[in-house]
N, CA, C and O of each residue as an XYZ file, in Angstrom:
448
protein
N    -119.700    147.588    -33.235
C    -121.012    148.142    -32.990
C    -121.610    148.626    -34.309
O    -120.927    149.248    -35.123
N    -122.875    148.337    -34.505
C    -123.558    148.718    -35.736
C    -123.963    150.182    -35.707
O    -124.358    150.704    -34.664
N    -123.863    150.845    -36.863
C    -124.349    152.217    -36.954
C    -125.855    152.196    -37.241
O    -126.451    151.128    -37.375
N    -126.461    153.379    -37.334
C    -127.922    153.467    -37.511
C    -128.389    152.828    -38.819
O    -129.408    152.139    -38.845
N    -127.649    153.055    -39.895
C    -128.030    152.469    -41.186
C    -127.955    150.948    -41.121
O    -128.843    150.262    -41.627
N    -126.908    150.421    -40.505
C    -126.765    148.971    -40.382
C    -127.886    148.380    -39.536
O    -128.424    147.323    -39.866
N    -128.237    149.052    -38.455
C    -129.352    148.594    -37.612
C    -130.655    148.566    -38.410
O    -131.436    147.619    -38.313
N    -130.876    149.617    -39.198
C    -132.099    149.678    -39.994
C    -132.122    148.582    -41.055
O    -133.164    147.981    -41.313
N    -130.979    148.329    -41.661
C    -130.890    147.251    -42.661
C    -131.264    145.926    -42.026
O    -132.032    145.161    -42.608
N    -130.736    145.637    -40.841
C    -131.060    144.372    -40.177
C    -132.544    144.294    -39.817
O    -133.158    143.237    -39.956
N    -133.113    145.384    -39.365
C    -134.538    145.391    -39.024
C    -135.392    145.112    -40.253
O    -136.313    144.296    -40.212
N    -135.076    145.799    -41.345
C    -135.865    145.606    -42.572
C    -135.641    144.211    -43.140
O    -136.585    143.587    -43.625
N    -134.408    143.710    -43.090
C    -134.130    142.343    -43.545
C    -134.965    141.344    -42.758
O    -135.544    140.421    -43.332
N    -135.023    141.527    -41.460
C    -135.825    140.652    -40.602
C    -137.294    140.696    -41.008
O    -137.945    139.656    -41.111
N    -137.811    141.891    -41.236
C    -139.210    142.034    -41.640
C    -139.456    141.390    -43.003
O    -140.473    140.726    -43.203
N    -138.536    141.583    -43.930
C    -138.696    140.999    -45.265
C    -138.662    139.469    -45.203
O    -139.405    138.805    -45.925
N    -137.814    138.914    -44.355
C    -137.782    137.452    -44.206
C    -139.120    136.934    -43.690
O    -139.594    135.885    -44.124
N    -139.721    137.666    -42.771
C    -141.048    137.282    -42.266
C    -142.087    137.340    -43.382
O    -142.990    136.505    -43.438
N    -141.958    138.324    -44.267
C    -142.900    138.425    -45.379
C    -142.718    137.278    -46.372
O    -143.691    136.837    -46.984
N    -141.492    136.790    -46.542
C    -141.269    135.598    -47.379
C    -141.973    134.396    -46.754
O    -142.609    133.609    -47.455
N    -141.857    134.261    -45.460
C    -142.519    133.155    -44.767
C    -144.022    133.202    -45.018
O    -144.638    132.181    -45.323
N    -144.598    134.368    -44.891
C    -146.043    134.515    -45.120
C    -146.403    134.201    -46.572
O    -147.405    133.533    -46.827
N    -145.597    134.674    -47.525
C    -145.885    134.424    -48.942
C    -145.762    132.936    -49.275
O    -146.562    132.412    -50.049
N    -144.779    132.258    -48.706
C    -144.641    130.813    -48.923
C    -145.877    130.096    -48.393
O    -146.403    129.189    -49.038
N    -146.332    130.504    -47.228
C    -147.523    129.899    -46.642
C    -148.732    130.056    -47.564
O    -149.514    129.120    -47.727
N    -148.884    131.223    -48.159
C    -150.021    131.454    -49.052
C    -149.915    130.619    -50.325
O    -150.926    130.122    -50.820
N    -148.714    130.460    -50.856
C    -148.545    129.598    -52.035
C    -148.942    128.173    -51.688
O    -149.643    127.513    -52.454
N    -148.495    127.705    -50.539
C    -148.802    126.322    -50.143
C    -150.282    126.140    -49.822
O    -150.853    125.098    -50.143
N    -150.908    127.119    -49.203
C    -152.315    126.999    -48.819
C    -153.269    127.233    -49.973
O    -154.266    126.523    -50.108
N    -152.977    128.226    -50.814
C    -153.928    128.659    -51.823
C    -153.466    128.440    -53.260
O    -154.205    128.731    -54.201
N    -152.251    127.929    -53.433
C    -151.757    127.629    -54.768
C    -150.939    128.754    -55.379
O    -150.928    129.890    -54.905
N    -150.262    128.387    -56.441
C    -149.360    129.307    -57.122
C    -150.090    130.396    -57.890
O    -149.624    131.534    -57.948
N    -151.209    130.063    -58.469
C    -151.882    130.952    -59.421
C    -151.993    132.386    -58.919
O    -151.678    133.321    -59.655
N    -152.421    132.567    -57.719
C    -152.655    133.920    -57.215
C    -151.564    134.422    -56.287
O    -151.631    135.558    -55.818
N    -150.559    133.599    -56.010
C    -149.630    133.960    -54.953
C    -148.151    133.923    -55.325
O    -147.322    134.463    -54.592
N    -147.807    133.300    -56.442
C    -146.396    133.147    -56.774
C    -145.738    134.492    -57.062
O    -144.566    134.692    -56.744
N    -146.480    135.403    -57.654
C    -145.925    136.729    -57.947
C    -145.552    137.466    -56.663
O    -144.516    138.126    -56.596
N    -146.396    137.350    -55.656
C    -146.096    137.978    -54.358
C    -144.864    137.339    -53.730
O    -144.025    138.040    -53.165
N    -144.746    136.016    -53.822
C    -143.565    135.335    -53.298
C    -142.303    135.832    -54.003
O    -141.292    136.105    -53.356
N    -142.366    135.946    -55.314
C    -141.208    136.443    -56.068
C    -140.823    137.846    -55.610
O    -139.638    138.145    -55.461
N    -141.811    138.703    -55.387
C    -141.524    140.064    -54.929
C    -140.866    140.056    -53.555
O    -139.911    140.794    -53.310
N    -141.381    139.219    -52.663
C    -140.818    139.173    -51.311
C    -139.392    138.631    -51.324
O    -138.538    139.111    -50.578
N    -139.130    137.639    -52.164
C    -137.763    137.112    -52.283
C    -136.845    138.196    -52.835
O    -135.718    138.352    -52.363
N    -137.311    138.940    -53.821
C    -136.517    140.044    -54.379
C    -136.221    141.084    -53.302
O    -135.119    141.629    -53.249
N    -137.196    141.358    -52.453
C    -136.980    142.317    -51.367
C    -135.893    141.826    -50.404
O    -135.057    142.608    -49.952
N    -135.913    140.533    -50.098
C    -134.877    139.967    -49.223
C    -133.509    140.075    -49.888
O    -132.534    140.465    -49.245
N    -133.433    139.733    -51.162
C    -132.154    139.829    -51.869
C    -131.646    141.271    -51.886
O    -130.447    141.509    -51.745
N    -132.548    142.224    -52.057
C    -132.175    143.634    -52.003
C    -131.545    143.963    -50.653
O    -130.502    144.612    -50.586
N    -132.181    143.514    -49.593
C    -131.668    143.819    -48.251
C    -130.344    143.101    -47.980
O    -129.480    143.642    -47.290
N    -130.179    141.899    -48.511
C    -128.896    141.207    -48.366
C    -127.808    141.988    -49.095
O    -126.707    142.160    -48.573
N    -128.117    142.459    -50.296
C    -127.157    143.285    -51.033
C    -126.785    144.528    -50.232
O    -125.609    144.878    -50.141
N    -127.778    145.195    -49.651
C    -127.503    146.377    -48.840
C    -126.672    146.026    -47.610
O    -125.814    146.805    -47.194
N    -126.925    144.863    -47.031
C    -126.136    144.426    -45.875
C    -124.661    144.289    -46.249
O    -123.783    144.657    -45.468
N    -124.391    143.763    -47.435
C    -123.007    143.689    -47.899
C    -122.452    145.078    -48.197
O    -121.327    145.395    -47.811
N    -123.232    145.899    -48.875
C    -122.768    147.237    -49.258
C    -122.437    148.100    -48.043
O    -121.522    148.921    -48.097
N    -123.174    147.918    -46.952
C    -122.985    148.741    -45.758
C    -122.144    148.059    -44.685
O    -122.065    148.545    -43.557
N    -121.519    146.942    -45.028
C    -120.593    146.303    -44.106
C    -121.216    145.527    -42.969
O    -120.518    145.134    -42.034
N    -122.529    145.294    -43.029
C    -123.152    144.433    -42.024
C    -122.609    143.022    -42.205
O    -122.285    142.334    -41.237
N    -122.518    142.607    -43.461
C    -121.909    141.339    -43.833
C    -120.647    141.648    -44.624
O    -120.595    142.633    -45.361
N    -119.636    140.811    -44.471
C    -118.390    140.998    -45.196
C    -118.322    139.952    -46.289
O    -118.361    138.751    -46.021
N    -118.218    140.420    -47.529
C    -118.240    139.509    -48.668
C    -116.891    138.823    -48.820
O    -115.855    139.468    -48.981
N    -116.933    137.513    -48.766
C    -115.776    136.660    -48.992
C    -116.258    135.563    -49.928
O    -116.878    134.591    -49.495
N    -115.967    135.728    -51.225
C    -116.483    134.807    -52.251
C    -116.183    133.351    -51.928
O    -117.061    132.496    -52.053
N    -114.971    133.062    -51.521
C    -114.599    131.673    -51.257
C    -115.395    131.108    -50.095
O    -115.903    129.989    -50.171
N    -115.504    131.876    -49.022
C    -116.272    131.416    -47.860
C    -117.743    131.253    -48.220
O    -118.388    130.299    -47.786
N    -118.273    132.176    -49.007
C    -119.671    132.103    -49.428
C    -119.917    130.861    -50.279
O    -120.895    130.147    -50.059
N    -119.047    130.595    -51.242
C    -119.183    129.388    -52.072
C    -119.097    128.137    -51.206
O    -119.847    127.184    -51.416
N    -118.191    128.136    -50.238
C    -118.071    126.975    -49.346
C    -119.340    126.762    -48.534
O    -119.779    125.626    -48.356
N    -119.934    127.849    -48.040
C    -121.168    127.730    -47.259
C    -122.319    127.224    -48.122
O    -123.151    126.444    -47.660
N    -122.363    127.670    -49.374
C    -123.397    127.180    -50.294
C    -123.227    125.683    -50.506
O    -124.204    124.935    -50.480
N    -122.005    125.251    -50.712
C    -121.724    123.830    -50.918
C    -122.087    123.017    -49.679
O    -122.669    121.939    -49.791
N    -121.745    123.530    -48.500
C    -122.085    122.836    -47.250
C    -123.599    122.679    -47.135
O    -124.087    121.610    -46.768
N    -124.340    123.738    -47.448
C    -125.806    123.661    -47.373
C    -126.352    122.656    -48.370
O    -127.242    121.873    -48.038
N    -125.825    122.668    -49.599
C    -126.276    121.698    -50.598
C    -126.009    120.271    -50.128
O    -126.850    119.393    -50.319
N    -124.865    120.032    -49.523
C    -124.550    118.690    -49.032
C    -125.524    118.270    -47.936
O    -125.960    117.119    -47.903
N    -125.868    119.197    -47.035
C    -126.855    118.874    -46.000
C    -128.213    118.581    -46.621
O    -128.919    117.668    -46.193
N    -128.575    119.371    -47.646
C    -129.850    119.141    -48.313
C    -129.865    117.790    -49.017
O    -130.886    117.103    -49.017
N    -128.750    117.408    -49.612
C    -128.666    116.093    -50.254
C    -128.879    114.981    -49.234
O    -129.476    113.948    -49.538
N    -128.389    115.206    -48.036
C    -128.488    114.188    -46.997
C    -129.869    114.159    -46.342
O    -130.403    113.084    -46.072
N    -130.443    115.324    -46.089
C    -131.656    115.397    -45.276
C    -132.921    115.782    -46.040
O    -133.990    115.888    -45.440
N    -132.818    115.993    -47.350
C    -134.014    116.337    -48.114
C    -134.051    115.510    -49.394
O    -133.155    114.711    -49.666
N    -135.089    115.718    -50.155
C    -135.243    115.006    -51.431
C    -135.032    115.946    -52.619
O    -135.286    115.566    -53.762
N    -134.576    117.150    -52.360
C    -134.466    118.171    -53.404
C    -133.621    117.709    -54.581
O    -133.979    117.969    -55.730
N    -132.516    117.034    -54.325
C    -131.596    116.671    -55.391
C    -131.807    115.259    -55.933
O    -131.093    114.837    -56.842
N    -132.771    114.527    -55.390
C    -133.050    113.185    -55.889
C    -133.575    113.264    -57.315
O    -134.499    114.026    -57.599
N    -132.992    112.481    -58.206
C    -133.438    112.423    -59.601
C    -133.676    113.804    -60.182
O    -134.625    114.019    -60.937
N    -132.823    114.720    -59.829
C    -133.011    116.094    -60.252
C    -131.850    116.556    -61.108
O    -130.709    116.131    -60.925
N    -132.156    117.412    -62.023
C    -131.136    118.024    -62.858
C    -131.020    119.507    -62.486
O    -130.675    120.344    -63.320
N    -131.314    119.810    -61.227
C    -131.262    121.192    -60.770
C    -129.851    121.749    -60.905
O    -128.866    121.039    -60.701
N    -129.770    123.015    -61.248
C    -128.501    123.710    -61.370
C    -127.946    123.990    -59.983
O    -128.637    124.547    -59.130
N    -126.702    123.605    -59.763
C    -126.020    123.887    -58.513
C    -124.792    124.726    -58.823
O    -124.169    124.557    -59.872
N    -124.448    125.612    -57.932
C    -123.308    126.501    -58.137
C    -122.041    125.698    -58.419
O    -121.270    126.042    -59.315
N    -121.832    124.639    -57.661
C    -120.604    123.851    -57.822
C    -120.507    123.166    -59.183
O    -119.414    122.783    -59.599
N    -121.629    123.005    -59.883
C    -121.625    122.344    -61.185
C    -121.356    123.307    -62.347
O    -121.147    122.871    -63.478
N    -121.360    124.597    -62.073
C    -121.137    125.567    -63.135
C    -119.668    125.614    -63.529
O    -118.784    125.406    -62.698
N    -119.415    125.891    -64.816
C    -118.028    126.107    -65.208
C    -117.642    127.530    -64.823
O    -118.505    128.312    -64.425
N    -116.363    127.882    -64.934
C    -115.899    129.188    -64.478
C    -116.592    130.341    -65.206
O    -116.925    131.352    -64.588
N    -116.809    130.196    -66.501
C    -117.498    131.253    -67.248
C    -118.902    131.465    -66.695
O    -119.328    132.603    -66.499
N    -119.625    130.370    -66.441
C    -120.981    130.482    -65.905
C    -120.958    131.106    -64.515
O    -121.792    131.955    -64.202
N    -120.004    130.689    -63.676
C    -119.919    131.237    -62.322
C    -119.698    132.743    -62.353
O    -120.209    133.464    -61.496
N    -118.948    133.216    -63.325
C    -118.656    134.635    -63.411
C    -119.768    135.434    -64.064
O    -119.747    136.664    -64.018
N    -120.736    134.767    -64.670
C    -121.788    135.476    -65.388
C    -123.198    135.176    -64.908
O    -124.156    135.749    -65.428
N    -123.347    134.300    -63.939
C    -124.671    134.005    -63.398
C    -125.068    135.145    -62.479
O    -124.282    135.561    -61.628
N    -126.274    135.651    -62.643
C    -126.752    136.762    -61.847
C    -127.694    136.236    -60.767
O    -128.913    136.273    -60.933
N    -127.139    135.756    -59.679
C    -127.929    135.258    -58.568
C    -127.122    135.445    -57.309
O    -125.898    135.555    -57.365
N    -127.781    135.481    -56.187
C    -127.079    135.670    -54.930
C    -126.088    134.542    -54.735
O    -126.413    133.372    -54.935
N    -124.879    134.901    -54.343
C    -123.836    133.901    -54.128
C    -122.875    133.835    -55.295
O    -121.797    133.254    -55.168
N    -123.233    134.412    -56.426
C    -122.335    134.402    -57.562
C    -121.446    135.634    -57.495
O    -121.733    136.567    -56.745
N    -120.374    135.644    -58.267
C    -119.519    136.824    -58.287
C    -120.269    138.093    -58.668
O    -119.883    139.183    -58.246
N    -121.343    137.973    -59.464
C    -122.115    139.159    -59.829
C    -123.265    139.420    -58.882
O    -123.995    140.398    -59.045
N    -123.437    138.556    -57.891
C    -124.550    138.696    -56.951
C    -124.190    139.615    -55.797
O    -123.417    140.562    -55.939
N    -124.780    139.302    -54.645
C    -124.654    140.180    -53.479
C    -123.241    140.417    -53.042
O    -123.008    141.137    -52.071
């Protein structure tokens, strides 16, 4: 059973995710020029709430399981999207151990 802080974290996380959806919509409808900064802020807010979810035990951090889930998602994206076509995008699985230990992003050892 979740305590009050955990319940509040989930509520705020849910609200922040909705705000990301709205910000993405504005970038797509009205362009990056006036909206990308708001999108970045909303994504940062979501990452903050994810970090709090881990800190307060809503989510249990398991680096290996998290890396596996990231890899599974990337594989699905490779199959069902065009994101990785002719792309040199950085993927977690392509990083060397030093990079994995020093990259500051969600899903890395220094992340959430």
